[in-house]
PyMOL Python script that loads the backbone (N, CA, C, O; Angstrom):
from pymol import cmd

cmd.read_pdbstr("""\
ATOM      1  N   UNK A   1      -5.252  88.977 126.499  1.00  0.00           N
ATOM      2  CA  UNK A   1      -4.642  87.703 126.161  1.00  0.00           C
ATOM      3  C   UNK A   1      -4.637  87.555 124.642  1.00  0.00           C
ATOM      4  O   UNK A   1      -5.658  87.803 124.000  1.00  0.00           O
ATOM      5  N   UNK A   2      -3.518  87.160 124.058  1.00  0.00           N
ATOM      6  CA  UNK A   2      -3.452  87.080 122.604  1.00  0.00           C
ATOM      7  C   UNK A   2      -4.304  85.957 122.038  1.00  0.00           C
ATOM      8  O   UNK A   2      -4.381  84.863 122.598  1.00  0.00           O
ATOM      9  N   UNK A   3      -4.944  86.257 120.912  1.00  0.00           N
ATOM     10  CA  UNK A   3      -5.755  85.271 120.204  1.00  0.00           C
ATOM     11  C   UNK A   3      -5.245  85.152 118.777  1.00  0.00           C
ATOM     12  O   UNK A   3      -4.709  86.112 118.223  1.00  0.00           O
ATOM     13  N   UNK A   4      -5.409  83.971 118.178  1.00  0.00           N
ATOM     14  CA  UNK A   4      -4.955  83.833 116.802  1.00  0.00           C
ATOM     15  C   UNK A   4      -5.781  84.706 115.851  1.00  0.00           C
ATOM     16  O   UNK A   4      -6.990  84.865 116.019  1.00  0.00           O
ATOM     17  N   UNK A   5      -5.106  85.256 114.867  1.00  0.00           N
ATOM     18  CA  UNK A   5      -5.794  86.102 113.894  1.00  0.00           C
ATOM     19  C   UNK A   5      -6.641  85.257 112.952  1.00  0.00           C
ATOM     20  O   UNK A   5      -7.719  85.677 112.531  1.00  0.00           O
ATOM     21  N   UNK A   6      -6.156  84.081 112.627  1.00  0.00           N
ATOM     22  CA  UNK A   6      -6.869  83.164 111.744  1.00  0.00           C
ATOM     23  C   UNK A   6      -7.127  81.851 112.483  1.00  0.00           C
ATOM     24  O   UNK A   6      -6.434  81.517 113.444  1.00  0.00           O
ATOM     25  N   UNK A   7      -8.116  81.131 112.026  1.00  0.00           N
ATOM     26  CA  UNK A   7      -8.480  79.853 112.631  1.00  0.00           C
ATOM     27  C   UNK A   7      -7.413  78.800 112.332  1.00  0.00           C
ATOM     28  O   UNK A   7      -6.902  78.722 111.215  1.00  0.00           O
ATOM     29  N   UNK A   8      -7.083  77.991 113.341  1.00  0.00           N
ATOM     30  CA  UNK A   8      -6.149  76.879 113.134  1.00  0.00           C
ATOM     31  C   UNK A   8      -6.885  75.735 112.477  1.00  0.00           C
ATOM     32  O   UNK A   8      -8.050  75.478 112.781  1.00  0.00           O
ATOM     33  N   UNK A   9      -6.215  75.053 111.585  1.00  0.00           N
ATOM     34  CA  UNK A   9      -6.843  73.938 110.880  1.00  0.00           C
ATOM     35  C   UNK A   9      -7.029  72.744 111.816  1.00  0.00           C
ATOM     36  O   UNK A   9      -6.383  72.664 112.860  1.00  0.00           O
ATOM     37  N   UNK A  10      -7.910  71.820 111.442  1.00  0.00           N
ATOM     38  CA  UNK A  10      -8.135  70.607 112.227  1.00  0.00           C
ATOM     39  C   UNK A  10      -6.885  69.740 112.231  1.00  0.00           C
ATOM     40  O   UNK A  10      -6.583  69.080 113.225  1.00  0.00           O
ATOM     41  N   UNK A  11      -6.158  69.744 111.116  1.00  0.00           N
ATOM     42  CA  UNK A  11      -4.940  68.942 111.025  1.00  0.00           C
ATOM     43  C   UNK A  11      -3.890  69.438 112.030  1.00  0.00           C
ATOM     44  O   UNK A  11      -3.176  68.641 112.639  1.00  0.00           O
ATOM     45  N   UNK A  12      -3.811  70.734 112.188  1.00  0.00           N
ATOM     46  CA  UNK A  12      -2.833  71.298 113.118  1.00  0.00           C
ATOM     47  C   UNK A  12      -3.145  70.871 114.555  1.00  0.00           C
ATOM     48  O   UNK A  12      -2.237  70.550 115.322  1.00  0.00           O
ATOM     49  N   UNK A  13      -4.428  70.868 114.913  1.00  0.00           N
ATOM     50  CA  UNK A  13      -4.825  70.435 116.260  1.00  0.00           C
ATOM     51  C   UNK A  13      -4.579  68.947 116.438  1.00  0.00           C
ATOM     52  O   UNK A  13      -4.148  68.514 117.506  1.00  0.00           O
ATOM     53  N   UNK A  14      -4.847  68.160 115.402  1.00  0.00           N
ATOM     54  CA  UNK A  14      -4.669  66.709 115.482  1.00  0.00           C
ATOM     55  C   UNK A  14      -3.197  66.352 115.637  1.00  0.00           C
ATOM     56  O   UNK A  14      -2.861  65.408 116.352  1.00  0.00           O
ATOM     57  N   UNK A  15      -2.315  67.099 114.974  1.00  0.00           N
ATOM     58  CA  UNK A  15      -0.877  66.841 115.092  1.00  0.00           C
ATOM     59  C   UNK A  15      -0.402  67.065 116.516  1.00  0.00           C
ATOM     60  O   UNK A  15       0.451  66.331 117.015  1.00  0.00           O
ATOM     61  N   UNK A  16      -0.959  68.085 117.172  1.00  0.00           N
ATOM     62  CA  UNK A  16      -0.578  68.370 118.549  1.00  0.00           C
ATOM     63  C   UNK A  16      -1.045  67.260 119.487  1.00  0.00           C
ATOM     64  O   UNK A  16      -0.366  66.952 120.466  1.00  0.00           O
ATOM     65  N   UNK A  17      -2.197  66.659 119.197  1.00  0.00           N
ATOM     66  CA  UNK A  17      -2.787  65.649 120.086  1.00  0.00           C
ATOM     67  C   UNK A  17      -2.266  64.237 119.845  1.00  0.00           C
ATOM     68  O   UNK A  17      -2.661  63.326 120.572  1.00  0.00           O
ATOM     69  N   UNK A  18      -1.408  64.013 118.871  1.00  0.00           N
ATOM     70  CA  UNK A  18      -0.969  62.656 118.561  1.00  0.00           C
ATOM     71  C   UNK A  18      -0.158  62.031 119.688  1.00  0.00           C
ATOM     72  O   UNK A  18      -0.063  60.806 119.763  1.00  0.00           O
ATOM     73  N   UNK A  19       0.424  62.833 120.556  1.00  0.00           N
ATOM     74  CA  UNK A  19       1.291  62.307 121.599  1.00  0.00           C
ATOM     75  C   UNK A  19       0.531  61.924 122.864  1.00  0.00           C
ATOM     76  O   UNK A  19       1.112  61.332 123.774  1.00  0.00           O
ATOM     77  N   UNK A  20      -0.772  62.253 122.937  1.00  0.00           N
ATOM     78  CA  UNK A  20      -1.567  61.880 124.092  1.00  0.00           C
ATOM     79  C   UNK A  20      -2.070  60.459 123.902  1.00  0.00           C
ATOM     80  O   UNK A  20      -2.910  60.207 123.038  1.00  0.00           O
ATOM     81  N   UNK A  21      -1.564  59.534 124.701  1.00  0.00           N
ATOM     82  CA  UNK A  21      -1.940  58.133 124.557  1.00  0.00           C
ATOM     83  C   UNK A  21      -2.400  57.595 125.905  1.00  0.00           C
ATOM     84  O   UNK A  21      -1.941  58.036 126.958  1.00  0.00           O
ATOM     85  N   UNK A  22      -3.299  56.652 125.851  1.00  0.00           N
ATOM     86  CA  UNK A  22      -3.717  55.968 127.075  1.00  0.00           C
ATOM     87  C   UNK A  22      -2.619  54.978 127.458  1.00  0.00           C
ATOM     88  O   UNK A  22      -2.140  54.220 126.615  1.00  0.00           O
ATOM     89  N   UNK A  23      -2.227  54.987 128.721  1.00  0.00           N
ATOM     90  CA  UNK A  23      -1.159  54.123 129.198  1.00  0.00           C
ATOM     91  C   UNK A  23      -1.707  53.247 130.316  1.00  0.00           C
ATOM     92  O   UNK A  23      -2.409  53.730 131.204  1.00  0.00           O
ATOM     93  N   UNK A  24      -1.386  51.967 130.270  1.00  0.00           N
ATOM     94  CA  UNK A  24      -1.830  51.057 131.322  1.00  0.00           C
ATOM     95  C   UNK A  24      -1.126  51.411 132.633  1.00  0.00           C
ATOM     96  O   UNK A  24       0.048  51.781 132.637  1.00  0.00           O
ATOM     97  N   UNK A  25      -1.848  51.296 133.731  1.00  0.00           N
ATOM     98  CA  UNK A  25      -1.288  51.601 135.041  1.00  0.00           C
ATOM     99  C   UNK A  25      -0.207  50.593 135.404  1.00  0.00           C
ATOM    100  O   UNK A  25      -0.337  49.402 135.120  1.00  0.00           O
ATOM    101  N   UNK A  26       0.861  51.075 136.033  1.00  0.00           N
ATOM    102  CA  UNK A  26       1.951  50.212 136.461  1.00  0.00           C
ATOM    103  C   UNK A  26       1.568  49.567 137.788  1.00  0.00           C
ATOM    104  O   UNK A  26       1.170  50.258 138.726  1.00  0.00           O
ATOM    105  N   UNK A  27       1.688  48.251 137.867  1.00  0.00           N
ATOM    106  CA  UNK A  27       1.313  47.518 139.072  1.00  0.00           C
ATOM    107  C   UNK A  27       2.552  47.042 139.820  1.00  0.00           C
ATOM    108  O   UNK A  27       3.592  46.774 139.219  1.00  0.00           O
ATOM    109  N   UNK A  28       2.425  46.944 141.131  1.00  0.00           N
ATOM    110  CA  UNK A  28       3.484  46.451 141.992  1.00  0.00           C
ATOM    111  C   UNK A  28       2.909  45.454 142.976  1.00  0.00           C
ATOM    112  O   UNK A  28       1.702  45.425 143.218  1.00  0.00           O
ATOM    113  N   UNK A  29       3.783  44.639 143.542  1.00  0.00           N
ATOM    114  CA  UNK A  29       3.388  43.688 144.576  1.00  0.00           C
ATOM    115  C   UNK A  29       3.922  44.208 145.905  1.00  0.00           C
ATOM    116  O   UNK A  29       5.117  44.471 146.043  1.00  0.00           O
ATOM    117  N   UNK A  30       3.036  44.352 146.870  1.00  0.00           N
ATOM    118  CA  UNK A  30       3.429  44.828 148.193  1.00  0.00           C
ATOM    119  C   UNK A  30       4.197  43.732 148.907  1.00  0.00           C
ATOM    120  O   UNK A  30       3.735  42.593 148.977  1.00  0.00           O
ATOM    121  N   UNK A  31       5.364  44.066 149.437  1.00  0.00           N
ATOM    122  CA  UNK A  31       6.190  43.086 150.129  1.00  0.00           C
ATOM    123  C   UNK A  31       5.599  42.628 151.450  1.00  0.00           C
ATOM    124  O   UNK A  31       5.842  41.499 151.878  1.00  0.00           O
ATOM    125  N   UNK A  32       4.825  43.489 152.106  1.00  0.00           N
ATOM    126  CA  UNK A  32       4.238  43.159 153.402  1.00  0.00           C
ATOM    127  C   UNK A  32       3.026  42.257 153.256  1.00  0.00           C
ATOM    128  O   UNK A  32       2.932  41.222 153.916  1.00  0.00           O
ATOM    129  N   UNK A  33       2.093  42.651 152.389  1.00  0.00           N
ATOM    130  CA  UNK A  33       0.843  41.909 152.259  1.00  0.00           C
ATOM    131  C   UNK A  33       0.838  40.948 151.081  1.00  0.00           C
ATOM    132  O   UNK A  33       0.058  39.996 151.065  1.00  0.00           O
ATOM    133  N   UNK A  34       1.694  41.182 150.096  1.00  0.00           N
ATOM    134  CA  UNK A  34       1.731  40.327 148.915  1.00  0.00           C
ATOM    135  C   UNK A  34       0.643  40.643 147.905  1.00  0.00           C
ATOM    136  O   UNK A  34       0.449  39.886 146.954  1.00  0.00           O
ATOM    137  N   UNK A  35      -0.075  41.754 148.094  1.00  0.00           N
ATOM    138  CA  UNK A  35      -1.151  42.129 147.184  1.00  0.00           C
ATOM    139  C   UNK A  35      -0.618  42.963 146.029  1.00  0.00           C
ATOM    140  O   UNK A  35       0.351  43.708 146.173  1.00  0.00           O
ATOM    141  N   UNK A  36      -1.270  42.823 144.884  1.00  0.00           N
ATOM    142  CA  UNK A  36      -0.937  43.644 143.729  1.00  0.00           C
ATOM    143  C   UNK A  36      -1.729  44.938 143.818  1.00  0.00           C
ATOM    144  O   UNK A  36      -2.926  44.922 144.106  1.00  0.00           O
ATOM    145  N   UNK A  37      -1.053  46.070 143.569  1.00  0.00           N
ATOM    146  CA  UNK A  37      -1.702  47.369 143.657  1.00  0.00           C
ATOM    147  C   UNK A  37      -1.063  48.328 142.669  1.00  0.00           C
ATOM    148  O   UNK A  37       0.009  48.058 142.126  1.00  0.00           O
ATOM    149  N   UNK A  38      -1.735  49.456 142.439  1.00  0.00           N
ATOM    150  CA  UNK A  38      -1.203  50.494 141.564  1.00  0.00           C
ATOM    151  C   UNK A  38      -0.051  51.185 142.285  1.00  0.00           C
ATOM    152  O   UNK A  38      -0.144  51.489 143.474  1.00  0.00           O
ATOM    153  N   UNK A  39       1.033  51.427 141.558  1.00  0.00           N
ATOM    154  CA  UNK A  39       2.211  52.039 142.180  1.00  0.00           C
ATOM    155  C   UNK A  39       1.908  53.444 142.688  1.00  0.00           C
ATOM    156  O   UNK A  39       1.105  54.172 142.104  1.00  0.00           O
ATOM    157  N   UNK A  40       2.567  53.812 143.788  1.00  0.00           N
ATOM    158  CA  UNK A  40       2.478  55.140 144.394  1.00  0.00           C
ATOM    159  C   UNK A  40       1.068  55.490 144.839  1.00  0.00           C
ATOM    160  O   UNK A  40       0.704  56.665 144.881  1.00  0.00           O
ATOM    161  N   UNK A  41       0.272  54.485 145.172  1.00  0.00           N
ATOM    162  CA  UNK A  41      -1.076  54.707 145.681  1.00  0.00           C
ATOM    163  C   UNK A  41      -1.269  53.822 146.911  1.00  0.00           C
ATOM    164  O   UNK A  41      -0.760  52.703 146.961  1.00  0.00           O
ATOM    165  N   UNK A  42      -1.998  54.321 147.892  1.00  0.00           N
ATOM    166  CA  UNK A  42      -2.333  53.520 149.063  1.00  0.00           C
ATOM    167  C   UNK A  42      -3.371  52.479 148.672  1.00  0.00           C
ATOM    168  O   UNK A  42      -4.181  52.717 147.776  1.00  0.00           O
ATOM    169  N   UNK A  43      -3.355  51.313 149.343  1.00  0.00           N
ATOM    170  CA  UNK A  43      -4.322  50.263 149.045  1.00  0.00           C
ATOM    171  C   UNK A  43      -4.797  49.622 150.338  1.00  0.00           C
ATOM    172  O   UNK A  43      -4.076  49.600 151.335  1.00  0.00           O
ATOM    173  N   UNK A  44      -6.025  49.098 150.310  1.00  0.00           N
ATOM    174  CA  UNK A  44      -6.646  48.489 151.489  1.00  0.00           C
ATOM    175  C   UNK A  44      -6.429  46.987 151.440  1.00  0.00           C
ATOM    176  O   UNK A  44      -6.626  46.351 150.405  1.00  0.00           O
ATOM    177  N   UNK A  45      -6.023  46.431 152.567  1.00  0.00           N
ATOM    178  CA  UNK A  45      -5.856  44.998 152.703  1.00  0.00           C
ATOM    179  C   UNK A  45      -6.266  44.611 154.112  1.00  0.00           C
ATOM    180  O   UNK A  45      -5.694  45.101 155.086  1.00  0.00           O
ATOM    181  N   UNK A  46      -7.265  43.725 154.227  1.00  0.00           N
ATOM    182  CA  UNK A  46      -7.761  43.229 155.519  1.00  0.00           C
ATOM    183  C   UNK A  46      -8.181  44.373 156.443  1.00  0.00           C
ATOM    184  O   UNK A  46      -7.913  44.331 157.644  1.00  0.00           O
ATOM    185  N   UNK A  47      -8.837  45.392 155.889  1.00  0.00           N
ATOM    186  CA  UNK A  47      -9.348  46.494 156.688  1.00  0.00           C
ATOM    187  C   UNK A  47      -8.307  47.512 157.100  1.00  0.00           C
ATOM    188  O   UNK A  47      -8.605  48.401 157.898  1.00  0.00           O
ATOM    189  N   UNK A  48      -7.094  47.410 156.580  1.00  0.00           N
ATOM    190  CA  UNK A  48      -6.031  48.355 156.909  1.00  0.00           C
ATOM    191  C   UNK A  48      -5.570  49.038 155.628  1.00  0.00           C
ATOM    192  O   UNK A  48      -5.544  48.430 154.557  1.00  0.00           O
ATOM    193  N   UNK A  49      -5.211  50.298 155.756  1.00  0.00           N
ATOM    194  CA  UNK A  49      -4.728  51.070 154.627  1.00  0.00           C
ATOM    195  C   UNK A  49      -3.203  51.044 154.639  1.00  0.00           C
ATOM    196  O   UNK A  49      -2.571  51.494 155.595  1.00  0.00           O
ATOM    197  N   UNK A  50      -2.617  50.507 153.558  1.00  0.00           N
ATOM    198  CA  UNK A  50      -1.174  50.381 153.452  1.00  0.00           C
ATOM    199  C   UNK A  50      -0.638  51.364 152.423  1.00  0.00           C
ATOM    200  O   UNK A  50      -1.268  51.609 151.394  1.00  0.00           O
ATOM    201  N   UNK A  51       0.549  51.933 152.715  1.00  0.00           N
ATOM    202  CA  UNK A  51       1.280  52.744 151.749  1.00  0.00           C
ATOM    203  C   UNK A  51       2.758  52.527 152.000  1.00  0.00           C
ATOM    204  O   UNK A  51       3.243  52.701 153.118  1.00  0.00           O
ATOM    205  N   UNK A  52       3.466  52.146 150.951  1.00  0.00           N
ATOM    206  CA  UNK A  52       4.901  51.863 151.009  1.00  0.00           C
ATOM    207  C   UNK A  52       5.226  50.802 152.055  1.00  0.00           C
ATOM    208  O   UNK A  52       6.242  50.892 152.745  1.00  0.00           O
ATOM    209  N   UNK A  53       4.361  49.797 152.169  1.00  0.00           N
ATOM    210  CA  UNK A  53       4.616  48.670 153.059  1.00  0.00           C
ATOM    211  C   UNK A  53       4.299  48.924 154.515  1.00  0.00           C
ATOM    212  O   UNK A  53       4.548  48.056 155.352  1.00  0.00           O
ATOM    213  N   UNK A  54       3.763  50.075 154.846  1.00  0.00           N
ATOM    214  CA  UNK A  54       3.454  50.395 156.227  1.00  0.00           C
ATOM    215  C   UNK A  54       1.972  50.699 156.381  1.00  0.00           C
ATOM    216  O   UNK A  54       1.326  51.185 155.453  1.00  0.00           O
ATOM    217  N   UNK A  55       1.437  50.406 157.573  1.00  0.00           N
ATOM    218  CA  UNK A  55       0.035  50.687 157.861  1.00  0.00           C
ATOM    219  C   UNK A  55      -0.118  52.182 158.093  1.00  0.00           C
ATOM    220  O   UNK A  55       0.532  52.758 158.965  1.00  0.00           O
ATOM    221  N   UNK A  56      -0.983  52.799 157.304  1.00  0.00           N
ATOM    222  CA  UNK A  56      -1.228  54.234 157.423  1.00  0.00           C
ATOM    223  C   UNK A  56      -2.444  54.484 158.296  1.00  0.00           C
ATOM    224  O   UNK A  56      -2.442  55.398 159.120  1.00  0.00           O
ATOM    225  N   UNK A  57      -3.500  53.663 158.117  1.00  0.00           N
ATOM    226  CA  UNK A  57      -4.718  53.834 158.906  1.00  0.00           C
ATOM    227  C   UNK A  57      -5.380  52.485 159.070  1.00  0.00           C
ATOM    228  O   UNK A  57      -5.261  51.609 158.212  1.00  0.00           O
ATOM    229  N   UNK A  58      -6.079  52.327 160.182  1.00  0.00           N
ATOM    230  CA  UNK A  58      -6.838  51.100 160.431  1.00  0.00           C
ATOM    231  C   UNK A  58      -8.312  51.461 160.542  1.00  0.00           C
ATOM    232  O   UNK A  58      -8.670  52.541 161.010  1.00  0.00           O
ATOM    233  N   UNK A  59      -9.145  50.550 160.109  1.00  0.00           N
ATOM    234  CA  UNK A  59     -10.581  50.771 160.193  1.00  0.00           C
ATOM    235  C   UNK A  59     -11.019  50.559 161.634  1.00  0.00           C
ATOM    236  O   UNK A  59     -10.743  49.516 162.226  1.00  0.00           O
ATOM    237  N   UNK A  60     -11.709  51.562 162.201  1.00  0.00           N
ATOM    238  CA  UNK A  60     -12.165  51.438 163.573  1.00  0.00           C
ATOM    239  C   UNK A  60     -13.410  50.541 163.620  1.00  0.00           C
ATOM    240  O   UNK A  60     -14.130  50.456 162.626  1.00  0.00           O
ATOM    241  N   UNK A  61     -13.676  49.881 164.731  1.00  0.00           N
ATOM    242  CA  UNK A  61     -14.847  48.989 164.825  1.00  0.00           C
ATOM    243  C   UNK A  61     -16.167  49.723 164.745  1.00  0.00           C
ATOM    244  O   UNK A  61     -17.187  49.093 164.465  1.00  0.00           O
ATOM    245  N   UNK A  62     -16.197  51.046 164.980  1.00  0.00           N
ATOM    246  CA  UNK A  62     -17.438  51.817 164.925  1.00  0.00           C
ATOM    247  C   UNK A  62     -17.889  52.009 163.483  1.00  0.00           C
ATOM    248  O   UNK A  62     -19.089  51.993 163.209  1.00  0.00           O
ATOM    249  N   UNK A  63     -16.946  52.192 162.552  1.00  0.00           N
ATOM    250  CA  UNK A  63     -17.287  52.420 161.154  1.00  0.00           C
ATOM    251  C   UNK A  63     -17.800  51.143 160.511  1.00  0.00           C
ATOM    252  O   UNK A  63     -17.433  50.040 160.915  1.00  0.00           O
ATOM    253  N   UNK A  64     -18.657  51.302 159.500  1.00  0.00           N
ATOM    254  CA  UNK A  64     -19.178  50.142 158.782  1.00  0.00           C
ATOM    255  C   UNK A  64     -18.481  49.986 157.477  1.00  0.00           C
ATOM    256  O   UNK A  64     -18.782  49.061 156.724  1.00  0.00           O
TER     257      UNK A  64
END
""", "prot")
cmd.dss("prot")
cmd.show_as("cartoon", "prot")
cmd.util.cbc("prot")
cmd.orient("prot")
């Protein structure tokens, strides 16, 4: 695997990293439950797991 012949400067590494920024998560309101949740992620509401407005899984009475 190729390696650099000379060491890269700190400035060169910092220039490459300038585009990495922390971004706030995008939130959406579920039309079925009306809850706010992170987009493209399943969320729990009243013991049920919802994704894209549909129930994906329900909590069984045996589980705590």
